[in-house]
N, C-alpha and C positions, 0 to 999 in steps of 0.2 A: 890825920886829915883827909887827904885825897883818897887813900885806900879805903877808909871807913865809909866815905860818901859813896864809893862805887859799890861796896857790899850792900849798903842800904838801898841803892837804886835797883840792883838785881833782885833783892828781896821783894821790893814793891812790884816788879814785873811778874815774879813768880806768884805773888798773891793775887794779882789782877788777872793774869793769863797763865794758869797752871797748864802743864802739858796735856793732862787728861781732858781739860776743857777745850783746849785748842784742837785736839784730835776729834772731839765730839762735834765741834762746830764745822770742821772741814768735812767730816763724814756726812753731816746734814746737808752741806752745800753740794756734795757730789751728786751726779746724775747717772743712773744706770744706762749703759749703752747696750740696747737690745738690737740684735741683727738677725735677719732672716735670709737664708740662701736657698735658692731654688736650683736643684741639680737635675738636668734632663734625664727622664726615664727612658729605657730602651724602646718602649712602645709609643713614645710621644711624637707629636709633630716637632720637627727640628727647631731648636732654639739654643742660644748660648746661655751659659750659667749666669744667674743674676744674684746680686747681693744688695740688700737694702737695709739701711739703718732706720729703725722704726721710731723716729722722733715724733711722728704722727701716723695715723692710719695710712697704709700704702694701698693704692688702688690697683686692682687687677683688671685688665681690659684689653680691647682690640686697639691697635694703632690707628690713629687718624692724623689729619693734617696738623692739629695742635698738640697731639700727644705722640711724641716720637719714642722709638725704642732706644733704651740706654741700658748700660750695664748695671746701673743702680736703681732701676725701676722694674715693675712687673707688667709692662706693656708688651704685647706680643703681636706679631704679624700672623694672625690666625683667624680664619673666616668664621669659625664656629663659636668664637667668643663674642659676648656683648660688649658694648662700649664701656659700660660700668658693670663689670661682671661680679666682682667680689672685693672684700676689704680684708687686710691682714694687719693686726696691730698688737701692741704690747701695753698691758694695763694691770696694775696691782700684782706685778711680778709674774704675770701669766701671758701667754700668747693666744690670740684668738683669730678666728676666720669667720666670715659671714658672707653668704650669698646675697647680692643686692638685686634681686628680681631678674636674674639672667634668664635667657631663653633656653639654654641647653644644660643648665645645672652646674653645681659644684659638688665634688665628691671628696670625702676624706676616708682613706682606706676602703674604697669602693662603696661607701655609704653616702647616698645623696642627701644633701642638707635640707632641701626644700623643693616643692613642685615647681613647674615652669611658671615664671612670672611672679613668684611669691618670695618675699624676703625671709631668710632663715634666721633662726636664733644664733647668737654667737656660740661658736664651738671651740673648745679649748684644743690647742695643738701641742704636740711635743716633738722633739727632734727625731727624725726618722720616719715621720708619717708620710704616706703617699697621697699627694693631692692631685686631683684631676679637675680641669676646667673645661666644661663642654663635653660633647660626645662626637664620635666620628659620624660625619654626614655625607651621604652620596649625592653628588650634584646631578643636574639634568644630563650631563654628558658622561655619566657613569664614572666620574672622577670622585674619589673619596677624599674629603677634606678632614684631616686629622685634628685631634684635640691636644691640649697641653696636659702632659702628665709629668709630675716632678716629685722628687724626694726632697723634703724640706729639712734643712739643718738650722736649728735655732740656738742662739747663744746670748748670754748676758755677761757683759764685761769680760768677754773672751772665754767664759766657761759654758760648755754645752748645756742646754736646757733639756733635761730628760723627762720633765713633768714631775708631779708629786709622787712620792713613794707609795707603795701599796698600802702600808699601815696607816698612812695619813689621808687616804682618799675619803672624802665625805660620803655618807650614806646616800645612795641614789634612790629616789622615790619616783615611782611611775604612777601617773594619774590614770586609773583604768577608764574613766569616762572619756578622757582625751584620746586614749588609744582606740576605744570603741568607736568614737566619732570619726576618727581618721579612717578606720577600717570601713565604716559605713560609707564614707565619702568615696573611697576607692572602689567599693562594690558598685555604687551608683554610677560612677564614671564608666566602669567597665560595662555595665548593663546598657547605658546609653550608646556606647560605641558599638556594642553587639547589635542593638536594635537598629542603629543607623546602617550597619553593614547588611542586616537582613532586609531592610527596606530597599537598599540598592540592588540586592540580588533579585528581589521580586520584580522590581522595575526592569532589570536587565532580562529576566525571563519573559516578561510580557513583550518587550521589544523584539527579542529573538523569535517568539511565537508569531508575532505579526509579520515579521520579515519572511518567515517560512511560508505563511499562508499566501502572502503576495507573490513570492517566487513560484509557488505551486500553481496559482491562478494564471500567472504569466506563461508558465510552461504549457498548461492546457490550452490557452488561447493560441499559442504558437502552433501547437499540434492541429487544432481545429482549422486554423488559417491555412496550413500546408495541405490538409485534406481537401479543403474547399477549392484551393487553387488547382490541385491535381484533378478534381472532378470537373472544373470549368475547362481545363485544357483538353480533357478527354471529350467533352461535349463539343467543343470547338472543332476538334479533329473529325468527329463524326459528321457534324454539319457540313464541314468542308468536303468531306467525302461524298455526301449525298448531293451537294451542289455540283460537283464535277460530273456526276452521272445523270443530272437533270431530274432529280426527284424533290424539287423545292416544295411542292404542294402536297406531298404524301403525308398521311397521318404521323408516320415516324418522324418526318422532318419537322412537322409542327410541334410535336411533343418535345423534340430536342431543343428547338428554339425557345419554347416556353420554359423548359428547365434551366437553360442557360440564362434567360432573363431573370428568373427567380434567384439563381445563385449570385448574379451580379448585384441585384438589389440587397441580398443578404450580406455581401461583402462590404458594400458602401453604406 
């Protein structure tokens, strides 16, 4: 009776929920726990180690009133970072980073992801990569504001993520047209900067030349004025000497008076 009914009940349970099926269901319901840790590099602007569970894309940026620095986020007290500098996330069993139009750039292993103010493509990360946010900037008071440099450690369910193995790496294809276009854009930018510097140098040369001419003219005017004053003082002394001996109406006295009057008019 009772023992047979218990065996039949267990048999029904095994037929409905066999262990292999239960394991499959539990595995499908499990969610990978992806974690990213930023460890300060020796050349970095000071910051404490950060750990973030990547349930959603983690924002990298500068601290503001509403975005406070915490041990589990990637917000930093660093002036060279933009408010929305970059994103780090986990998707399809891979870790990615993307620059979100920052001013001073995002670098992975010293390679910049995009130009200033442009959003980069998602770049795959692996544990041990060196990430740099921004560049060192010298302020008006000659104080250098440092950037954030970190070694990133990545793990999934407690296992370190070292990236795909060498034999499983997909073939990398490079679009020559895109590379050439980027090179042309860089050359054009460099040419425009050089042309701007050249125009500024020409303008500066003209300003210096004009200042030199004005200074030379002023110096000659001073010399002429000093010479004129000296000549007037000499004539005044001679006239005074003739006046003291009573030769006011002699030709020499008349000539001296006429010369002094002419010099006075020339001065004023």
